[in-house]
C-alpha positions as CSV (number, residue, x, y, z in Angstrom):
1,M,0.1,14.7,-5.8
2,G,-2.8,13.1,-4.0
3,F,-5.1,13.5,-7.0
4,L,-2.5,11.9,-9.3
5,L,-2.0,9.0,-7.0
6,W,-5.6,8.2,-6.0
7,G,-7.6,9.9,-8.7
8,V,-5.6,9.2,-11.9
9,L,-3.1,6.4,-11.3
10,P,-5.9,3.7,-10.6
11,Y,-7.4,4.3,-14.1
12,V,-4.0,4.2,-15.7
13,M,-3.4,0.9,-14.0
14,V,-6.7,-0.5,-15.3
15,A,-5.9,0.7,-18.8
16,I,-2.5,-1.1,-18.7
17,L,-4.1,-4.2,-17.2
18,V,-6.8,-4.5,-19.8
19,G,-4.8,-3.3,-22.8
20,G,-1.8,-5.4,-21.9
21,S,-4.0,-8.5,-21.5
22,I,-5.6,-8.0,-24.9
23,W,-2.2,-7.5,-26.5
24,R,-0.7,-10.5,-24.8
25,Y,-3.7,-12.7,-25.9
26,R,-3.5,-11.6,-29.5
27,Y,0.3,-11.7,-30.0
28,D,1.6,-14.1,-27.4
29,Q,-0.9,-16.9,-27.0
30,F,1.9,-19.5,-26.9
31,G,3.5,-17.6,-24.0
32,W,0.2,-17.4,-22.1
33,T,1.3,-20.1,-19.6
34,T,2.9,-20.6,-16.2
35,R,5.9,-22.2,-17.8
36,S,5.5,-25.1,-15.3
37,S,8.7,-26.5,-13.8
38,Q,7.1,-29.6,-12.2
39,L,9.2,-31.8,-14.5
40,Y,12.4,-30.6,-12.8
41,E,11.2,-30.8,-9.1
42,S,7.9,-31.8,-7.6
43,R,8.4,-32.6,-3.9
44,L,8.5,-28.9,-2.7
45,L,6.1,-27.9,-5.4
46,R,3.4,-30.2,-4.0
47,I,3.6,-28.4,-0.7
48,A,4.3,-24.8,-1.7
49,S,1.9,-24.4,-4.6
50,P,-1.3,-25.4,-2.7
51,V,-0.3,-23.3,0.3
52,F,0.3,-20.3,-1.8
53,H,-2.7,-20.6,-4.1
54,F,-5.3,-21.4,-1.4
55,G,-3.9,-18.7,0.9
56,L,-4.1,-16.2,-2.0
57,L,-7.8,-17.2,-2.7
58,A,-8.5,-16.4,1.0
59,V,-6.7,-13.1,0.7
60,I,-8.7,-12.1,-2.4
61,A,-11.9,-13.1,-0.6
62,G,-10.9,-11.0,2.4
63,H,-10.2,-8.0,0.2
64,F,-13.5,-8.3,-1.5
65,F,-15.4,-8.6,1.8
66,G,-13.6,-5.6,3.3
67,L,-13.5,-3.2,0.3
68,V,-16.7,-3.9,-1.6
69,I,-19.2,-4.6,1.2
70,P,-20.0,-1.4,3.1
71,K,-19.8,-1.2,6.9
72,S,-23.5,-0.4,7.0
73,W,-24.4,-3.7,5.4
74,T,-22.5,-5.8,8.0
75,E,-24.1,-3.8,10.8
76,A,-27.5,-4.3,9.3
77,V,-27.2,-8.1,9.6
78,G,-26.0,-7.8,13.2
79,M,-22.2,-8.0,12.8
80,S,-20.5,-5.7,15.2
81,Q,-17.4,-3.8,14.4
82,E,-15.5,-5.6,17.1
83,F,-16.5,-9.0,15.7
84,Y,-15.6,-8.0,12.2
85,H,-12.3,-6.6,13.3
86,F,-11.4,-9.9,15.1
87,N,-12.3,-12.0,12.1
88,A,-10.4,-9.7,9.8
89,L,-7.3,-10.0,12.0
90,F,-7.6,-13.8,12.5
91,V,-8.6,-14.9,9.0
92,G,-6.6,-12.3,7.2
93,G,-3.5,-13.0,9.3
94,V,-3.7,-16.8,8.7
95,A,-4.3,-16.3,5.0
96,G,-1.5,-13.7,4.7
97,V,1.0,-15.9,6.6
98,C,0.1,-18.9,4.4
99,T,0.4,-16.8,1.2
100,L,3.8,-15.3,2.2
101,G,5.1,-18.7,3.4
102,G,4.0,-20.4,0.2
103,I,5.7,-17.8,-2.1
104,I,8.9,-17.8,0.0
105,L,9.0,-21.6,-0.3
106,L,8.4,-21.3,-4.1
107,I,11.3,-18.9,-4.4
108,Y,13.5,-21.1,-2.3
109,R,12.7,-24.0,-4.6
110,R,13.4,-21.9,-7.7
111,R,16.7,-20.8,-6.3
112,R,18.0,-24.1,-5.0
113,T,16.9,-26.3,-7.9
114,G,19.4,-25.9,-10.7
115,P,17.2,-26.5,-13.8
116,V,14.4,-24.4,-12.3
117,F,16.7,-21.5,-11.6
118,M,18.2,-21.7,-15.1
119,A,14.7,-21.4,-16.5
120,T,14.0,-18.2,-14.4
121,T,14.0,-15.0,-16.4
122,R,14.6,-11.4,-15.3
123,N,10.9,-10.9,-15.9
124,D,10.2,-13.7,-13.3
125,K,12.6,-12.1,-10.8
126,T,10.9,-8.7,-11.1
127,M,7.5,-10.3,-10.7
128,Y,8.6,-12.2,-7.5
129,V,9.9,-9.0,-6.0
130,V,6.7,-7.0,-6.6
131,L,4.5,-9.9,-5.5
132,V,6.4,-10.5,-2.3
133,A,6.3,-6.8,-1.5
134,A,2.6,-6.6,-2.1
135,I,1.9,-9.6,0.2
136,A,4.3,-8.5,2.9
137,F,2.9,-4.9,3.1
138,G,-0.6,-6.3,3.1
139,L,0.2,-8.6,6.0
140,W,1.8,-5.8,7.8
141,T,-1.3,-3.6,7.6
142,T,-3.3,-6.5,9.0
143,L,-1.0,-7.5,11.9
144,A,0.5,-4.2,12.8
145,S,-2.3,-3.4,15.3
146,V,-1.6,-6.8,17.1
147,F,2.1,-6.2,17.4
148,L,1.7,-2.6,18.3
149,G,-1.0,-3.2,20.9
150,G,-3.5,-0.9,19.3
151,H,-6.8,-1.3,17.6
152,G,-5.6,-0.6,14.1
153,H,-6.8,1.7,11.5
154,N,-10.4,1.3,10.3
155,Y,-9.8,1.0,6.6
156,R,-13.5,0.6,6.0
157,E,-13.9,4.4,6.6
158,T,-11.0,5.5,4.3
159,V,-9.7,2.9,1.8
160,A,-13.0,1.1,1.2
161,P,-15.0,4.2,0.3
162,W,-12.2,5.3,-2.0
163,F,-12.1,1.9,-3.7
164,R,-15.9,1.9,-4.3
165,S,-15.8,5.5,-5.6
166,L,-13.5,4.4,-8.4
167,F,-16.3,2.4,-10.0
168,I,-18.6,5.4,-10.3
169,F,-15.7,7.6,-11.7
170,R,-15.8,9.9,-8.7
171,P,-12.7,9.0,-6.7
172,D,-12.8,10.0,-3.1
173,V,-9.2,11.3,-2.9
174,A,-9.7,12.8,0.5
175,A,-10.8,9.5,2.0
176,M,-7.7,7.7,0.7
177,A,-5.4,10.5,1.7
178,A,-6.6,10.1,5.3
179,A,-5.4,6.5,5.5
180,P,-2.0,5.8,7.1
181,F,1.2,5.5,5.1
182,A,1.3,1.7,5.3
183,F,-2.0,1.5,3.4
184,H,-0.7,4.0,0.8
185,L,2.3,1.8,0.3
186,H,0.4,-1.4,0.1
187,T,-2.0,0.2,-2.4
188,L,0.7,1.6,-4.6
189,V,2.6,-1.7,-4.7
190,G,-0.7,-3.5,-5.5
191,M,-1.4,-1.2,-8.4
192,L,2.2,-1.8,-9.7
193,L,1.6,-5.6,-9.5
194,F,-1.6,-5.3,-11.6
195,A,0.2,-3.1,-14.1
196,I,2.9,-5.7,-14.8
197,W,0.4,-8.6,-14.5
198,P,-0.3,-9.0,-18.3
199,F,3.5,-9.1,-19.1
200,T,4.4,-11.8,-16.6
201,R,3.5,-15.5,-16.0
202,L,0.7,-14.2,-13.6
203,V,-1.4,-13.8,-16.7
204,H,-2.3,-17.5,-16.5
205,A,-4.7,-16.6,-13.7
206,F,-7.1,-15.2,-16.3
207,T,-7.4,-18.6,-18.0
208,A,-7.6,-20.8,-14.9
209,P,-9.5,-24.0,-15.8
210,L,-12.4,-23.4,-13.6
211,H,-14.7,-25.3,-16.0
212,Y,-13.0,-28.5,-14.8
213,L,-15.0,-28.1,-11.6
214,F,-18.3,-28.2,-13.5
215,R,-17.7,-30.5,-16.4
216,P,-19.3,-34.0,-16.3
217,Y,-17.3,-37.0,-15.3
218,I,-15.3,-38.9,-17.9
219,V,-16.7,-42.5,-18.1
220,Y,-14.3,-45.2,-19.1
221,R,-15.8,-48.4,-20.5
222,S,-14.1,-51.7,-21.3
223,R,-14.1,-52.9,-24.9
224,D,-17.2,-55.2,-25.7
225,R,-16.3,-58.7,-26.4
226,Q,-19.2,-59.1,-28.8
227,P,-19.3,-57.0,-31.9
228,V,-21.8,-54.2,-31.8
229,P,-24.8,-54.8,-34.2
230,G,-24.3,-53.0,-37.5
231,S,-20.5,-52.7,-37.1
232,R,-17.9,-54.7,-38.9
233,G,-16.7,-57.8,-37.1
234,R,-13.1,-58.4,-36.1
235,H,-11.0,-59.6,-39.1
236,P,-9.3,-62.9,-38.2
237,G,-6.2,-62.1,-40.2
238,W,-3.8,-64.7,-41.5
239,Q,-4.2,-68.2,-40.0
240,P,-1.9,-71.1,-40.7
241,I,-3.5,-74.1,-42.4
242,G,-1.9,-77.5,-41.8
243,T,-2.1,-80.9,-43.6
244,K,-5.0,-82.2,-41.4
245,D,-7.0,-79.1,-42.3
246,R,-6.6,-79.9,-46.0
247,E,-7.6,-83.5,-45.5
248,R,-10.8,-82.4,-43.7
249,R,-11.8,-80.1,-46.5
250,Q,-11.4,-82.8,-49.2
251,P,-14.6,-84.8,-50.0
Protein backbone atom coordinates (compact mmCIF):
# COMPACT_ATOMS: atom_id res chain seq x y z
CA MET A 1 0.00 0.00 0.00
CA GLY A 2 2.83 2.40 0.80
CA PHE A 3 4.43 1.80 -2.59
CA LEU A 4 1.13 2.46 -4.37
CA LEU A 5 0.46 5.66 -2.41
CA TRP A 6 3.92 7.19 -2.45
CA GLY A 7 5.58 5.44 -5.40
CA VAL A 8 2.86 5.14 -8.03
CA LEU A 9 0.06 7.58 -7.21
CA PRO A 10 2.19 10.75 -7.63
CA TYR A 11 3.03 9.83 -11.23
CA VAL A 12 -0.61 8.99 -11.94
CA MET A 13 -1.54 12.42 -10.62
CA VAL A 14 1.04 14.12 -12.86
CA ALA A 15 -0.21 12.18 -15.89
CA ILE A 16 -3.80 13.29 -15.22
CA LEU A 17 -2.69 16.88 -14.60
CA VAL A 18 -0.67 17.15 -17.81
CA GLY A 19 -2.97 15.09 -20.00
CA GLY A 20 -6.09 16.76 -18.67
CA SER A 21 -4.64 20.23 -19.23
CA ILE A 22 -3.73 19.41 -22.83
CA TRP A 23 -7.20 17.96 -23.45
CA ARG A 24 -8.88 20.98 -21.88
CA TYR A 25 -6.81 23.39 -23.97
CA ARG A 26 -7.55 21.58 -27.23
CA TYR A 27 -11.25 20.93 -26.77
CA ASP A 28 -12.50 23.54 -24.29
CA GLN A 29 -10.61 26.77 -24.85
CA PHE A 30 -13.78 28.82 -24.44
CA GLY A 31 -14.28 27.23 -21.01
CA TRP A 32 -10.69 27.98 -19.95
CA THR A 33 -11.78 30.81 -17.69
CA THR A 34 -12.59 31.70 -14.09
CA ARG A 35 -16.21 32.43 -15.04
CA SER A 36 -15.90 35.71 -13.20
CA SER A 37 -18.92 36.82 -11.14
CA GLN A 38 -17.69 40.35 -10.40
CA LEU A 39 -20.62 41.72 -12.38
CA TYR A 40 -23.05 40.33 -9.77
CA GLU A 41 -21.17 41.38 -6.62
CA SER A 42 -17.89 43.22 -6.15
CA ARG A 43 -17.78 44.54 -2.57
CA LEU A 44 -16.82 41.24 -0.90
CA LEU A 45 -14.84 40.14 -3.94
CA ARG A 46 -12.50 43.12 -3.63
CA ILE A 47 -11.57 41.92 -0.14
CA ALA A 48 -11.69 38.14 -0.39
CA SER A 49 -9.95 37.66 -3.72
CA PRO A 50 -6.68 39.53 -2.91
CA VAL A 51 -6.49 37.95 0.55
CA PHE A 52 -6.90 34.47 -0.91
CA HIS A 53 -4.57 34.89 -3.88
CA PHE A 54 -1.74 36.65 -2.06
CA GLY A 55 -2.00 34.16 0.79
CA LEU A 56 -1.89 31.31 -1.70
CA LEU A 57 1.24 32.75 -3.34
CA ALA A 58 2.92 32.84 0.06
CA VAL A 59 1.84 29.24 0.73
CA ILE A 60 3.29 28.10 -2.61
CA ALA A 61 6.54 29.91 -1.87
CA GLY A 62 6.71 28.26 1.55
CA HIS A 63 6.15 24.80 0.05
CA PHE A 64 8.88 25.43 -2.50
CA PHE A 65 11.32 26.61 0.15
CA GLY A 66 10.57 23.72 2.49
CA LEU A 67 10.34 20.85 0.00
CA VAL A 68 12.80 21.75 -2.75
CA ILE A 69 15.67 23.36 -0.81
CA PRO A 70 17.53 20.73 1.26
CA LYS A 71 18.28 21.20 4.92
CA SER A 72 22.01 21.15 4.25
CA TRP A 73 21.73 24.22 2.01
CA THR A 74 20.09 26.39 4.65
CA GLU A 75 22.60 25.23 7.26
CA ALA A 76 25.44 26.07 4.87
CA VAL A 77 24.35 29.72 4.77
CA GLY A 78 24.13 29.88 8.56
CA MET A 79 20.40 29.36 9.08
CA SER A 80 19.83 27.21 12.14
CA GLN A 81 17.02 24.69 12.37
CA GLU A 82 15.40 26.64 15.21
CA PHE A 83 15.35 29.85 13.15
CA TYR A 84 13.97 28.02 10.13
CA HIS A 85 11.30 26.34 12.25
CA PHE A 86 10.23 29.64 13.78
CA ASN A 87 9.93 31.33 10.37
CA ALA A 88 8.07 28.35 8.94
CA LEU A 89 5.55 28.50 11.77
CA PHE A 90 5.13 32.28 11.68
CA VAL A 91 5.09 32.92 7.92
CA GLY A 92 3.35 29.66 7.11
CA GLY A 93 0.74 30.24 9.79
CA VAL A 94 -0.05 33.76 8.63
CA ALA A 95 -0.19 32.69 4.97
CA GLY A 96 -2.36 29.69 5.80
CA VAL A 97 -4.81 31.73 7.88
CA CYS A 98 -5.09 34.35 5.12
CA THR A 99 -5.64 31.71 2.45
CA LEU A 100 -8.24 29.85 4.50
CA GLY A 101 -9.99 33.06 5.52
CA GLY A 102 -10.05 34.28 1.93
CA ILE A 103 -11.55 31.07 0.54
CA ILE A 104 -14.17 30.95 3.30
CA LEU A 105 -15.17 34.53 2.51
CA LEU A 106 -15.37 33.66 -1.20
CA ILE A 107 -17.60 30.69 -0.43
CA TYR A 108 -19.79 32.85 1.84
CA ARG A 109 -20.13 35.39 -0.96
CA ARG A 110 -21.01 32.68 -3.46
CA ARG A 111 -23.64 31.20 -1.15
CA ARG A 112 -25.25 34.44 -0.01
CA THR A 113 -25.33 36.26 -3.36
CA GLY A 114 -28.24 34.89 -5.37
CA PRO A 115 -26.94 35.32 -8.95
CA VAL A 116 -23.49 34.05 -7.96
CA PHE A 117 -24.97 30.99 -6.28
CA MET A 118 -27.16 30.27 -9.30
CA ALA A 119 -24.04 30.27 -11.48
CA THR A 120 -22.28 27.75 -9.20
CA THR A 121 -22.06 24.26 -10.71
CA ARG A 122 -21.54 20.89 -9.06
CA ASN A 123 -18.03 20.99 -10.43
CA ASP A 124 -17.41 24.23 -8.51
CA LYS A 125 -18.80 22.77 -5.29
CA THR A 126 -16.54 19.72 -5.53
CA MET A 127 -13.56 21.94 -6.25
CA TYR A 128 -14.27 24.12 -3.21
CA VAL A 129 -14.55 21.11 -0.91
CA VAL A 130 -11.22 19.66 -2.02
CA LEU A 131 -9.50 23.06 -2.00
CA VAL A 132 -10.68 23.91 1.51
CA ALA A 133 -9.66 20.45 2.75
CA ALA A 134 -6.15 20.83 1.30
CA ILE A 135 -5.71 24.28 2.88
CA ALA A 136 -7.15 23.22 6.24
CA PHE A 137 -5.00 20.09 6.52
CA GLY A 138 -1.92 22.03 5.48
CA LEU A 139 -2.60 24.68 8.09
CA TRP A 140 -3.10 21.99 10.71
CA THR A 141 0.28 20.39 9.96
CA THR A 142 1.86 23.84 10.38
CA LEU A 143 0.14 24.94 13.59
CA ALA A 144 -0.37 21.61 15.35
CA SER A 145 2.95 21.85 17.14
CA VAL A 146 2.02 25.27 18.53
CA PHE A 147 -1.34 24.16 19.88
CA LEU A 148 -0.01 20.85 21.16
CA GLY A 149 3.00 22.43 22.83
CA GLY A 150 5.53 20.31 21.00
CA HIS A 151 8.28 20.98 18.52
CA GLY A 152 6.44 19.45 15.59
CA HIS A 153 7.55 16.96 13.03
CA ASN A 154 10.60 17.81 10.93
CA TYR A 155 9.17 17.23 7.47
CA ARG A 156 12.50 18.18 5.92
CA GLU A 157 13.75 14.74 6.91
CA THR A 158 10.77 12.76 5.59
CA VAL A 159 8.39 14.53 3.21
CA ALA A 160 11.00 16.75 1.54
CA PRO A 161 13.41 13.89 0.59
CA TRP A 162 10.46 11.91 -0.77
CA PHE A 163 9.29 14.89 -2.83
CA ARG A 164 12.71 15.49 -4.36
CA SER A 165 13.18 11.79 -5.07
CA LEU A 166 10.14 11.85 -7.36
CA PHE A 167 12.00 14.01 -9.86
CA ILE A 168 14.74 11.41 -10.34
CA PHE A 169 12.14 8.59 -10.61
CA ARG A 170 13.42 6.89 -7.48
CA PRO A 171 10.67 7.61 -4.91
CA ASP A 172 11.84 7.30 -1.33
CA VAL A 173 8.76 5.48 -0.08
CA ALA A 174 10.29 4.72 3.33
CA ALA A 175 10.92 8.40 4.06
CA MET A 176 7.34 9.38 3.31
CA ALA A 177 5.98 6.41 5.25
CA ALA A 178 7.83 7.68 8.35
CA ALA A 179 5.90 10.96 8.32
CA PRO A 180 2.87 11.37 10.64
CA PHE A 181 -0.66 10.67 9.42
CA ALA A 182 -1.49 14.40 9.19
CA PHE A 183 1.18 14.84 6.50
CA HIS A 184 -0.09 11.74 4.68
CA LEU A 185 -3.60 13.16 4.65
CA HIS A 186 -2.47 16.59 3.49
CA THR A 187 -0.41 15.04 0.70
CA LEU A 188 -3.22 12.79 -0.51
CA VAL A 189 -5.73 15.63 -0.58
CA GLY A 190 -3.16 17.79 -2.36
CA MET A 191 -2.67 15.14 -5.06
CA LEU A 192 -6.44 14.88 -5.44
CA LEU A 193 -6.63 18.64 -5.90
CA PHE A 194 -4.03 18.58 -8.68
CA ALA A 195 -5.77 15.61 -10.32
CA ILE A 196 -9.06 17.51 -10.67
CA TRP A 197 -7.30 20.82 -11.45
CA PRO A 198 -7.58 20.64 -15.29
CA PHE A 199 -11.30 19.93 -15.12
CA THR A 200 -12.25 22.87 -12.89
CA ARG A 201 -12.03 26.64 -13.01
CA LEU A 202 -8.62 26.36 -11.29
CA VAL A 203 -7.13 25.75 -14.72
CA HIS A 204 -7.08 29.52 -15.26
CA ALA A 205 -3.96 29.65 -13.07
CA PHE A 206 -1.95 28.19 -15.96
CA THR A 207 -2.74 31.21 -18.11
CA ALA A 208 -2.39 33.97 -15.55
CA PRO A 209 -1.54 37.26 -17.34
CA LEU A 210 1.93 37.55 -15.85
CA HIS A 211 3.14 39.36 -18.98
CA TYR A 212 1.12 42.36 -17.81
CA LEU A 213 3.84 42.94 -15.21
CA PHE A 214 6.52 43.33 -17.88
CA ARG A 215 4.75 44.90 -20.86
CA PRO A 216 5.52 48.55 -21.68
CA TYR A 217 3.21 51.30 -20.57
CA ILE A 218 0.36 52.33 -22.82
CA VAL A 219 0.85 55.95 -23.88
CA TYR A 220 -2.26 58.00 -24.56
CA ARG A 221 -1.84 61.09 -26.76
CA SER A 222 -4.34 63.78 -27.56
CA ARG A 223 -5.34 64.34 -31.18
CA ASP A 224 -3.13 66.87 -32.96
CA ARG A 225 -4.89 70.04 -33.98
CA GLN A 226 -2.69 70.53 -37.02
CA PRO A 227 -2.82 67.87 -39.75
CA VAL A 228 0.18 65.64 -39.93
CA PRO A 229 2.35 66.31 -43.03
CA GLY A 230 1.55 63.83 -45.77
CA SER A 231 -1.92 63.01 -44.45
CA ARG A 232 -5.25 64.15 -45.78
CA GLY A 233 -6.68 67.25 -44.19
CA ARG A 234 -9.98 67.37 -42.43
CA HIS A 235 -12.90 67.64 -44.87
CA PRO A 236 -15.06 70.63 -44.00
CA GLY A 237 -18.26 68.91 -45.08
CA TRP A 238 -21.40 70.81 -46.05
CA GLN A 239 -21.41 74.50 -45.22
CA PRO A 240 -24.40 76.83 -45.66
CA ILE A 241 -23.94 79.68 -48.15
CA GLY A 242 -25.99 82.81 -47.62
CA THR A 243 -26.94 85.77 -49.87
CA LYS A 244 -24.01 87.89 -48.66
CA ASP A 245 -21.61 85.17 -49.66
CA ARG A 246 -23.02 85.15 -53.20
CA GLU A 247 -22.68 88.95 -53.43
CA ARG A 248 -19.05 88.76 -52.35
CA ARG A 249 -18.27 86.19 -55.03
CA GLN A 250 -19.82 88.24 -57.86
CA PRO A 251 -17.34 90.53 -59.67
